N, C-alpha and C positions, 0 to 999 in steps of 0.2 A: 785136633791134631793132640790127641789124650795120649799120656802114658803113665803105665802102672808103675809104683815105685815103693808097692808092699816090699816085694825083696829088699828095701833099704832098710825101712823098718825106721823104728826113732833111736837110730845108733850110731853116734858120732859118731865118725869117720869112716864108717861104710862108706863103698863108692863101686862103681859099676862107669863100665863107657858104655856107647852107642853109637855106633857106624851104620845108617842106614839109608836107604835111596826115598822118599813119599812124593807123594804128589801136593803138586802146589795149591793153597786153597786159591779161593774167587779174591778178587781185587787186591793184590798184592803189587802194587804199584801205583802210579801218579796217572795224567792222562795222558800224554807221549810216550811214558815207558815204566815199563812192569816184565813182572813176572810171568808168563800163559800160564793160566789156570789149568792143572793135571800136568803140568809138566814134572822134568825131574828135580828135586831139591834132594843134594847131597848132604847128610847131617854128621856132624864127627861131634860129637859130644860127652862131655864126663860129669855123670852124678853124682854129689857126694850128699851125705847128711850130715847135717851140722845141727847144732842145738837146739835153732830156732827152725829149721826147716830142710828143705833139698835145696841144693846151690847146684844148676846148668851153669856148665860154662863149655867153650865150644866154638868151634867156624858152621858154618852155612854157605853152602857152594848152592848157587844159580846162577841159570842162562836167563837174560835178561835180553827182551826184546825191545822192540818200537822204532819210532823216526825222530829226525833230526828235527829238530825247534826251526833252523833259520830252511834248509832246502826241502826237507819230507823226504830225504831217504831213509833206507832202512837201514836198523840197527841193531847187531846184537854180540854183547859180550858176556863174560862170565863173570859173575859179582861173588865174591868171598865176604864174607861179614862174621865179626866176631859177636859173639853174645856171651852175656852173663847176668842172669837172672839169680835173686833167691824167694825159692818160694816156700812161703811160712807153714808151718802144720797149724791146725785147724785148733784153736784155745790158745794160739799163743799173741799174750798181750804186749801192741805194739807200744813205742814211746810215743811221747805228744808228737814230737817231732816228723814222724812218719804217718802219713794221711793213710787212712783203712784201705778207701778206695782204691787208691793207687800201686797197693799192694798185691801181688798176687798169693794165690793160696794153694796149699795140698784139701785135693776134697776126697774125702772116700777113695785113697792112696795113692790118686790121680791127680797129674800136674795136665794143664792143657798148653802145649806148648804155640799154638797159633799167635796169639797177640805177640810175646815174644818174636815170634818168624816177623813178625808184621811192622813191627816196633824198630826192628834189626833192619830190615832189608828196606824198608820205605824212607828211612830216613836218609839212606846210603844213595837213594836213586838220585842222579842230578836234578834242577827244577826247572833246567834247560836244555837238554840234551844237545847234545853237536856231533856231528860224523866227524870233522876235524876243530880245531880252534880257531883256521883260517877260513872257514867255511863261508862263503859270500851271501848264501841264502839265494833266495828268490827276489824278482824285481816286482817293489810294492806297486808299479801301474798295472805291468801287463803278465806278468807272472812266470818269467820265462827264469831261465837257472844265469845266475850270473858268472858259474865257473864254465858253463859250455858258451857264453859270449862276454868276453872279456872286456870290451868298449862300449858296451852296452849304455843308453841312456835314451830320456826324453826330454824333449823342451815341452818346461814346465813354464807355461808363463800364468802368471798371477791374474786373476781372474778382473781384479781390480783396473787393473791397464790393457784389458783385454778391448774396448772402445778405444786407446788412443793406438795402440797396435793396429785395428783395421783402419782407422784415420793415415797412419804410416802407411798403407799397404795401397789405399787408392792413390798417395800425392805421389809413389813413385809410379803407378800404371798412369798416370797424365801427364809425366815428364818426357 
């Protein structure tokens, strides 16, 4: 998603606001949760010309969908994140401390917002999303929802003791 910033020129102090709905790019998420491709993202941004380039700041609102990492129930909620990024003008010399590859650039009076959106949204997504903090999840043996069966458990015998358990059974049957 590119924005034309020609109207801001290289005049420090000039500014414009942008309130727009845009479709979400692909791969805006992680394995279990993310923003659906093509879904509506609301941008409320302020673009300001400064000496070094264009400062973009504001908020991004997107609907996040996915599934609980414990019980696999569907999740959906609105995520609002703050963004702030400086896009450097072409030809601006960066200090030694700044890595040129990590800096965003204004190229031909255009800025590409997609990497900024990706960085802002994906870093705010939970690594292990849950529907509730106290979600019990699924049984690791049979897959039943533990929420539906509160006393659910399995008799797990250590295979190293299985032969001894068989001896105990045969001993009880002979009595």
